N, CA, C and O atoms as CSV, one atom per row, in Angstrom:
chain,resi,resn,atom,element,x,y,z
A,1,UNK,N,N,115.723,103.132,101.513
A,1,UNK,CA,C,116.521,102.201,100.624
A,1,UNK,C,C,115.634,101.004,100.460
A,1,UNK,O,O,114.954,100.710,101.443
A,2,UNK,N,N,115.522,100.251,99.363
A,2,UNK,CA,C,114.811,99.176,99.293
A,2,UNK,C,C,115.581,98.047,98.841
A,2,UNK,O,O,116.363,98.385,97.952
A,3,UNK,N,N,115.647,96.647,99.181
A,3,UNK,CA,C,116.226,95.585,98.633
A,3,UNK,C,C,116.097,95.393,97.247
A,3,UNK,O,O,116.953,94.738,96.651
A,4,UNK,N,N,115.138,95.879,96.660
A,4,UNK,CA,C,114.703,95.331,95.122
A,4,UNK,C,C,115.141,96.444,94.211
A,4,UNK,O,O,115.704,96.071,93.182
A,5,UNK,N,N,115.005,97.635,94.373
A,5,UNK,CA,C,115.053,98.789,93.438
A,5,UNK,C,C,115.827,100.088,94.092
A,5,UNK,O,O,115.740,101.211,93.595
A,6,UNK,N,N,116.426,99.855,95.011
A,6,UNK,CA,C,117.314,100.882,95.893
A,6,UNK,C,C,116.636,102.026,96.530
A,6,UNK,O,O,115.861,101.739,97.443
A,7,UNK,N,N,116.784,103.289,96.215
A,7,UNK,CA,C,116.295,104.493,97.099
A,7,UNK,C,C,114.880,104.652,96.259
A,7,UNK,O,O,114.886,104.500,95.037
A,8,UNK,N,N,113.856,104.917,96.865
A,8,UNK,CA,C,112.630,105.592,96.377
A,8,UNK,C,C,112.116,106.765,97.030
A,8,UNK,O,O,112.058,106.742,98.259
A,9,UNK,N,N,111.704,107.869,96.358
A,9,UNK,CA,C,111.327,108.951,97.043
A,9,UNK,C,C,110.053,109.561,96.711
A,9,UNK,O,O,109.440,109.121,95.739
A,10,UNK,N,N,109.595,110.477,97.363
A,10,UNK,CA,C,108.042,110.830,97.196
A,10,UNK,C,C,106.939,110.398,97.999
A,10,UNK,O,O,107.241,109.964,99.111
A,11,UNK,N,N,105.648,110.421,97.666
A,11,UNK,CA,C,104.550,110.101,98.510
A,11,UNK,C,C,104.709,108.644,98.601
A,11,UNK,O,O,104.620,107.944,97.593
A,12,UNK,N,N,104.987,108.058,100.000
A,12,UNK,CA,C,105.190,106.934,99.970
A,12,UNK,C,C,104.237,106.134,101.204
A,12,UNK,O,O,103.853,106.810,102.158
A,13,UNK,N,N,103.920,104.810,101.127
A,13,UNK,CA,C,103.048,104.273,102.288
A,13,UNK,C,C,104.109,103.261,102.624
A,13,UNK,O,O,104.997,102.817,101.897
A,14,UNK,N,N,103.779,102.946,104.094
A,14,UNK,CA,C,104.826,102.017,104.910
A,14,UNK,C,C,103.950,101.201,105.544
A,14,UNK,O,O,103.039,101.682,106.218
A,15,UNK,N,N,104.125,99.817,105.399
A,15,UNK,CA,C,103.581,98.822,106.177
A,15,UNK,C,C,104.416,97.949,107.212
A,15,UNK,O,O,105.246,97.255,106.625
A,16,UNK,N,N,104.420,97.810,108.461
A,16,UNK,CA,C,105.051,97.041,109.400
A,16,UNK,C,C,104.094,96.035,109.872
A,16,UNK,O,O,103.046,96.344,110.439
A,17,UNK,N,N,104.508,94.675,109.604
A,17,UNK,CA,C,103.472,93.688,109.595
A,17,UNK,C,C,104.441,92.660,110.595
A,17,UNK,O,O,105.637,92.493,110.356
A,18,UNK,N,N,103.742,92.010,111.734
A,18,UNK,CA,C,104.206,91.087,112.610
A,18,UNK,C,C,104.269,89.536,111.590
A,18,UNK,O,O,103.292,89.057,111.014
A,19,UNK,N,N,105.424,89.067,111.579
A,19,UNK,CA,C,105.414,87.574,110.703
A,19,UNK,C,C,105.343,86.732,111.739
A,19,UNK,O,O,105.615,87.072,112.891
A,20,UNK,N,N,104.850,85.192,111.286
A,20,UNK,CA,C,104.663,84.411,112.084
A,20,UNK,C,C,105.838,83.932,113.197
A,20,UNK,O,O,105.565,83.494,114.315
A,21,UNK,N,N,107.212,84.106,112.657
A,21,UNK,CA,C,108.306,84.140,113.366
A,21,UNK,C,C,108.688,85.039,114.434
A,21,UNK,O,O,109.754,84.961,115.045
A,22,UNK,N,N,107.571,86.089,114.683
A,22,UNK,CA,C,107.802,87.191,115.504
A,22,UNK,C,C,108.734,88.145,115.253
A,22,UNK,O,O,109.093,88.954,116.109
A,23,UNK,N,N,109.143,88.112,114.164
A,23,UNK,CA,C,110.063,89.261,113.763
A,23,UNK,C,C,108.768,90.311,112.848
A,23,UNK,O,O,107.613,89.902,112.735
A,24,UNK,N,N,109.147,91.438,112.367
A,24,UNK,CA,C,108.517,92.533,111.700
A,24,UNK,C,C,108.956,92.524,110.341
A,24,UNK,O,O,110.165,92.650,110.145
A,25,UNK,N,N,108.232,92.403,109.432
A,25,UNK,CA,C,108.586,92.864,108.134
A,25,UNK,C,C,108.089,94.271,107.588
A,25,UNK,O,O,106.932,94.677,107.701
A,26,UNK,N,N,109.076,94.918,107.013
A,26,UNK,CA,C,108.712,96.514,106.881
A,26,UNK,C,C,108.560,96.431,105.177
A,26,UNK,O,O,109.439,95.881,104.513
A,27,UNK,N,N,107.633,96.895,104.694
A,27,UNK,CA,C,107.415,97.032,103.225
A,27,UNK,C,C,107.131,98.601,102.888
A,27,UNK,O,O,106.728,99.356,103.772
A,28,UNK,N,N,107.358,99.028,101.604
A,28,UNK,CA,C,107.131,100.359,101.346
A,28,UNK,C,C,106.852,100.609,99.996
A,28,UNK,O,O,107.607,100.086,99.176
A,29,UNK,N,N,106.008,101.240,99.632
A,29,UNK,CA,C,105.487,101.277,98.281
A,29,UNK,C,C,105.302,103.044,97.728
A,29,UNK,O,O,105.329,103.962,98.548
A,30,UNK,N,N,105.134,103.260,96.346
A,30,UNK,CA,C,104.790,104.600,96.048
A,30,UNK,C,C,103.407,104.585,96.493
A,30,UNK,O,O,102.858,103.525,96.191
A,31,UNK,N,N,102.635,105.434,97.130
A,31,UNK,CA,C,101.007,105.507,97.605
A,31,UNK,C,C,100.469,105.279,95.978
A,31,UNK,O,O,100.929,105.682,94.910
A,32,UNK,N,N,99.437,104.551,96.271
A,32,UNK,CA,C,98.509,104.266,95.215
A,32,UNK,C,C,99.206,103.273,94.129
A,32,UNK,O,O,98.555,102.976,93.128
A,33,UNK,N,N,100.482,102.768,94.304
A,33,UNK,CA,C,100.860,101.874,93.415
A,33,UNK,C,C,100.559,100.395,93.755
A,33,UNK,O,O,100.113,100.194,94.885
A,34,UNK,N,N,100.750,99.274,92.895
A,34,UNK,CA,C,100.528,98.057,93.294
A,34,UNK,C,C,101.788,97.369,93.856
A,34,UNK,O,O,101.693,96.429,94.645
A,35,UNK,N,N,103.012,97.875,93.417
A,35,UNK,CA,C,104.222,97.117,93.862
A,35,UNK,C,C,104.763,97.557,95.305
A,35,UNK,O,O,104.876,98.741,95.620
A,36,UNK,N,N,105.073,96.531,96.117
A,36,UNK,CA,C,105.546,96.670,97.208
A,36,UNK,C,C,107.043,96.386,97.566
A,36,UNK,O,O,107.416,95.273,97.195
A,37,UNK,N,N,107.871,97.058,98.129
A,37,UNK,CA,C,109.307,96.631,98.284
A,37,UNK,C,C,109.723,96.412,99.765
A,37,UNK,O,O,109.051,96.815,100.714
A,38,UNK,N,N,110.767,95.809,99.860
A,38,UNK,CA,C,111.214,95.413,101.083
A,38,UNK,C,C,112.261,96.632,101.640
A,38,UNK,O,O,113.308,96.894,101.048
A,39,UNK,N,N,111.848,97.285,102.781
A,39,UNK,CA,C,112.784,98.214,103.254
A,39,UNK,C,C,114.030,97.708,103.686
A,39,UNK,O,O,113.924,96.806,104.517
A,40,UNK,N,N,115.103,98.004,103.386
A,40,UNK,CA,C,116.423,97.460,103.686
A,40,UNK,C,C,116.404,97.265,105.236
A,40,UNK,O,O,115.875,98.095,105.976
A,41,UNK,N,N,116.961,96.217,105.656
A,41,UNK,CA,C,117.139,95.996,107.173
A,41,UNK,C,C,115.721,95.186,107.756
A,41,UNK,O,O,115.404,95.023,108.934
A,42,UNK,N,N,115.096,94.807,106.707
A,42,UNK,CA,C,113.663,93.841,107.080
A,42,UNK,C,C,114.114,92.656,106.713
A,42,UNK,O,O,114.907,92.546,105.778
A,43,UNK,N,N,113.628,91.538,107.461
A,43,UNK,CA,C,112.844,91.649,108.643
A,43,UNK,C,C,113.692,92.015,109.984
A,43,UNK,O,O,114.915,91.880,109.934
A,44,UNK,N,N,113.096,92.459,111.140
A,44,UNK,CA,C,113.731,92.953,112.198
A,44,UNK,C,C,113.071,92.625,113.355
A,44,UNK,O,O,111.857,92.808,113.443
A,45,UNK,N,N,113.766,92.130,114.321
A,45,UNK,CA,C,113.309,91.800,115.858
A,45,UNK,C,C,112.360,92.948,116.255
A,45,UNK,O,O,112.569,94.108,115.899
A,46,UNK,N,N,111.264,92.556,117.039
A,46,UNK,CA,C,110.481,93.527,117.454
A,46,UNK,C,C,110.953,94.010,118.796
A,46,UNK,O,O,111.070,93.186,119.702
A,47,UNK,N,N,111.228,95.247,118.995
A,47,UNK,CA,C,111.829,95.771,120.339
A,47,UNK,C,C,110.503,95.441,121.373
A,47,UNK,O,O,109.395,95.087,120.972
A,48,UNK,N,N,110.869,95.633,122.713
A,48,UNK,CA,C,110.028,95.525,123.816
A,48,UNK,C,C,108.909,96.440,123.507
A,48,UNK,O,O,107.786,96.024,123.791
A,49,UNK,N,N,109.038,97.851,122.867
A,49,UNK,CA,C,107.946,98.617,122.889
A,49,UNK,C,C,106.778,98.006,121.893
A,49,UNK,O,O,105.613,98.391,121.992
A,50,UNK,N,N,107.132,97.165,121.069
A,50,UNK,CA,C,106.170,96.524,120.100
A,50,UNK,C,C,106.265,96.892,118.830
A,50,UNK,O,O,107.227,97.518,118.386
A,51,UNK,N,N,105.290,96.537,118.171
A,51,UNK,CA,C,105.175,96.884,116.498
A,51,UNK,C,C,104.706,98.023,116.174
A,51,UNK,O,O,104.918,98.332,115.002
A,52,UNK,N,N,103.859,99.132,117.110
A,52,UNK,CA,C,103.626,100.480,116.852
A,52,UNK,C,C,104.802,101.464,117.077
A,52,UNK,O,O,104.939,102.473,116.384
A,53,UNK,N,N,105.565,101.153,117.986
A,53,UNK,CA,C,107.099,101.741,118.297
A,53,UNK,C,C,107.885,101.692,117.200
A,53,UNK,O,O,108.528,102.659,116.791
A,54,UNK,N,N,107.870,100.404,116.598
A,54,UNK,CA,C,108.973,100.003,115.671
A,54,UNK,C,C,108.335,100.712,114.331
A,54,UNK,O,O,109.177,101.339,113.689
A,55,UNK,N,N,107.150,100.727,113.849
A,55,UNK,CA,C,106.724,101.436,112.958
A,55,UNK,C,C,106.697,102.886,113.033
A,55,UNK,O,O,106.958,103.535,112.020
A,56,UNK,N,N,106.419,103.442,114.090
A,56,UNK,CA,C,106.646,104.884,114.299
A,56,UNK,C,C,108.254,105.291,113.798
A,56,UNK,O,O,108.590,106.199,113.038
A,57,UNK,N,N,108.955,104.469,114.376
A,57,UNK,CA,C,110.584,104.697,114.297
A,57,UNK,C,C,110.771,104.560,112.736
A,57,UNK,O,O,111.346,105.490,112.172
A,58,UNK,N,N,110.396,103.623,112.084
A,58,UNK,CA,C,110.495,103.504,110.630
A,58,UNK,C,C,109.911,104.947,109.749
A,58,UNK,O,O,110.579,105.584,108.934
A,59,UNK,N,N,108.648,105.206,110.123
A,59,UNK,CA,C,108.139,106.547,109.461
A,59,UNK,C,C,109.118,107.901,109.653
A,59,UNK,O,O,109.385,108.780,108.834
A,60,UNK,N,N,109.529,107.741,110.974
A,60,UNK,CA,C,110.660,108.944,111.241
A,60,UNK,C,C,111.555,108.700,110.255
A,60,UNK,O,O,111.636,109.518,109.339
A,61,UNK,N,N,112.399,107.521,110.261
A,61,UNK,CA,C,113.733,107.321,109.470
A,61,UNK,C,C,113.361,107.527,108.021
A,61,UNK,O,O,114.238,108.000,107.299
A,62,UNK,N,N,112.228,107.250,107.511
A,62,UNK,CA,C,111.852,107.475,106.108
A,62,UNK,C,C,111.630,108.745,105.941
A,62,UNK,O,O,112.082,109.221,104.900
A,63,UNK,N,N,111.062,109.456,106.662
A,63,UNK,CA,C,110.578,110.988,106.722
A,63,UNK,C,C,112.029,111.983,106.564
A,63,UNK,O,O,112.084,113.048,105.949
A,64,UNK,N,N,113.015,111.393,107.208
A,64,UNK,CA,C,114.311,112.010,107.245
A,64,UNK,C,C,115.003,111.839,106.085
A,64,UNK,O,O,115.758,112.721,105.673
A,65,UNK,N,N,114.817,110.684,105.437
A,65,UNK,CA,C,115.437,110.449,103.983
A,65,UNK,C,C,116.929,109.846,104.289
A,65,UNK,O,O,117.182,109.218,105.317
A,66,UNK,N,N,117.769,110.089,103.379
A,66,UNK,CA,C,119.192,109.876,103.414
A,66,UNK,C,C,119.420,108.214,103.257
A,66,UNK,O,O,120.298,107.610,103.874
A,67,UNK,N,N,118.721,107.748,102.565
A,67,UNK,CA,C,118.629,106.136,102.313
A,67,UNK,C,C,118.221,105.461,103.526
A,67,UNK,O,O,118.817,104.462,103.928
A,68,UNK,N,N,117.211,105.977,104.134
A,68,UNK,CA,C,116.741,105.027,105.497
A,68,UNK,C,C,116.677,103.596,105.255
A,68,UNK,O,O,116.333,103.043,104.211
A,69,UNK,N,N,117.056,103.055,106.365
A,69,UNK,CA,C,116.748,101.560,106.433
A,69,UNK,C,C,116.078,101.304,107.915
A,69,UNK,O,O,116.114,102.182,108.776
A,70,UNK,N,N,115.546,100.196,108.105
A,70,UNK,CA,C,114.967,99.889,109.320
A,70,UNK,C,C,115.713,100.057,110.653
A,70,UNK,O,O,116.566,99.260,111.042
A,71,UNK,N,N,115.325,101.161,111.324
A,71,UNK,CA,C,116.192,101.466,112.538
A,71,UNK,C,C,116.117,100.368,113.586
A,71,UNK,O,O,115.214,99.541,113.719
A,72,UNK,N,N,117.394,100.527,114.416
A,72,UNK,CA,C,117.378,99.612,115.742
A,72,UNK,C,C,118.008,98.485,115.368
A,72,UNK,O,O,118.262,98.132,114.217
A,73,UNK,N,N,118.363,97.683,116.826
A,73,UNK,CA,C,119.244,96.324,116.536
A,73,UNK,C,C,118.269,95.374,116.390
A,73,UNK,O,O,117.061,95.603,116.443
A,74,UNK,N,N,118.876,94.117,116.174
A,74,UNK,CA,C,118.112,93.029,115.770
A,74,UNK,C,C,117.725,92.610,114.392
A,74,UNK,O,O,116.911,91.725,114.127
A,75,UNK,N,N,118.470,93.422,113.442
A,75,UNK,CA,C,117.920,93.035,111.923
A,75,UNK,C,C,118.371,91.759,111.504
A,75,UNK,O,O,119.428,91.197,111.790
A,76,UNK,N,N,117.519,91.408,110.853
A,76,UNK,CA,C,117.668,89.901,109.981
A,76,UNK,C,C,118.115,89.032,111.021
A,76,UNK,O,O,118.337,87.845,110.781
């Protein structure tokens, strides 16, 4: 689920990036496209496990489908 266009499906690329404020921005795009969308629930606080743990959780959630959003507490 994206903030801009709702649900997207297919071959997707996900980027999880640490922002200057210490939260993580999660963006998603159709692989090979130019447009990036905000995954609903982003930005989010980074859990003690770090950015890589958050990214892995996002990839799992998106892989499961069902209008996935950024998992975990501390959203926005």
